[in-house]
N, C-alpha and C positions, 0 to 999 in steps of 0.2 A: 654942312655948315652946324647942326645940331652938335654934330661928333665933333666936331675942332674944336666947339663951344666948350663942349662938356669935358674934353680934353684939359682945357686950358683952363680950366675953374678946378678941376680936381687934379694941378699937377703935382702935388704935395703929399697926395693918398698913389697915387703912380708911383713915385718916387717911394714911397715907405713898401708898398707891395713888389715893386721891382727890385728892393733890398732883400726882401724875407727871402724872394725867387732867388735870387743869387746866390744868399744863406744858405738855402736848400740843398740848391744844386753845388755850390761851393764842394761842400763839406762833403756831400755823397761823393763827388768826385775822388776829391782829395783820399778818401778812404776807399776807393775800388783802387786807384792808382797804385796804393798801397801794398793792396792786397794783391790785383789782377797779372801788375808786374811781377810780382813774386813766385806768385805762382804758375805764369808765364814760362817765367827761369825755371823753374821746381821742372815742370814737366817736359822740359825739353830731352832729361834723361830717359823717359821712356814713351815710346810709339804708342803702345795700348792704355797709359794713363793721358796720355793726351788726348788722348779720339775722346777718353771717356769723360774727365772734367770740360772741354768745349763742348761734348754732346749736351752733357747737365746745364749748361751754359746758356744753352741753345734751348731746352728746353723751356728754362727762366725766362726766355725774352718770348714765348710763345704765350705765354698768362698773361691774358689782358688785364693793362695793369689796373682797371677796377676792380677785379678780380684778385688782385695780388694782393691790396688794401687790404680786400675783405677779410682774407687770410687771415693779413697780419693781427687785425682788431683783436678776437679772441687768444689768439698770442701772446699779444704783449697787455691786453687789457689785469691779467694780474699783477703786474709790475706798474697800474697805473698810466699808463703810453697806449690805450689801446688807441685813439685818435691824436692827432694834431701832427705835433713834427717831425717827433719820434718814428712810427713808420713810416712814413713819408721818405724820407731820409734813407730807413731801411731799403723802402723798396728801390729807391733811385740807385743805392748802392749795390742790389741783385741786377736789374737792369743793363749796369754799367759794367760790369763784369767779362761779356762776352768782347763785344771789341777790343777790349784792354788787353785781355787772354791770350785770345787769336793774333793779335799784328805783336806783341812780345815774343809771343812762340815762334810764329812765322819770321820775323826779323832774326830771331836768336838761329835759329835752324840756314835760316839763307849767308848766311856769314861766309863768306869762302872761306874751306877748306885749307886753303893754302894760308894764309892769314894764321888760321889758330896753330899750324904747324911749324910755322915762321914763330910765333911768338912761346910757341914750348920748346924751340930750339933755342929760346932766350934764356930758359930755365925759370918762367914766369910759373907762378901756380897756377892750380884753376881759377881762386877768384880775382887773380891779376889779372887774367887772361879774359874772364869777364868785363870786370872794372876799365880795363884799359884799353881791350879790341875789339871784345862785340857789342857793349851795352854801347857807344859811344856809335860804329857804325848803323845799330839798330836804334837808335834813340828817335831820326823823323819817322821812318815806319813806328814807333813807339806812341809818338805824340799826336801821329794819325788816329789810332787809335781810339786813342782820349778825347781828338776832336769829333768824332764819331760819336763817343759818350755824352760830352758835355752835349749836343745839340738834341741828342735824344731824351735826355734828361731834362731840357729847358725846355721840352713840349712837353714829358709827360709829368714832371715837374703841375701844371697846371690845371692836371686834373686832382692832383692829392690836396685842392681845395676844399673836395667832397668830402674828405675825413677832418676838415678844419685846420689844413697847415698853413692855409695863408697862401701867400703869392699871389701873382697877378690873373690865375686860375679864377679870383676871386670876380672880377670884371665880365670872364666869361659864365661865371655859374649864375650872376645875378641878374646879367643879360638877360638868359634863357627864362628863370624863374619868374623875372617883373615881365617879361617881354620887350626889354629894350634893348631896342638894336645898337644905339650910342654903346652902353657898357660891354656890349657884344663885339663889339667893332673894335673897341679902344682895347680890350684885353688880349683882342686876335693880332691885332698891330703891334702889342707891346710885348706879347711871345713871340712874333718873328723879328722881329727887331734884335731883340736880347738874341737870340738864336744866331740871325746874321753878325752881327757883333764879334760875338763869341767863336762864332767859324770862320772871320777872315783877321780876328787877332790871334788865333793858335794856328792857322795858315802860316802867318805871317812869323810865327816861332818854330814852327816845323823847319821853313828855307831855312832859318839864321843855325838852326840848328844841325846842318845840313852843309858838309864841311865842300869846299870849292869842287873836289875832286870830283866827290860823286853827283854834283851839279853837272857836271859837263859829261859825265858818263850817259845821266840821262837827258 
């Protein structure tokens, strides 16, 4: 009951923190989609390059989030952004790279070679084949990578409160520092609910972007 009362009494604040969280994750994922999809397409030209890029992205994923935030502080401090929103977004962009690059690369590589040959036989250029054949087929798998990146970033974004980035993690950090179970539960519930809503929304988008023929094949 005390937690429910706390949530009701602080709904406007929870709303503001939720918008901060969505803004932080949203910008990071949009940038990660632009860079990750482009990189995923580019590395399909070379297996050696693909292995190195995917390995590098995987290494970034192994770095604990609080350590990555700490590494960004001295790098961005000379530019006046050692703590706060900017390093948080940069860290989230880096964490989002692996699932997006990997899914893009895998999806493009798994396109049926017969479809490529048919497109080539119709006189399509490389860019036309990519835009009209390969990407439409690969899109559901790419969106699945974005789903994974979004859910991951919502969770990691909660830790960004420790470098002054705001968001829903503020309730968790204050709940721990003040030994206030109400704030701790509120923050945990809000982050979990946001992740679930985002996951289901992107799952619906993924299904919408999957052509009827591919759905039946599955």
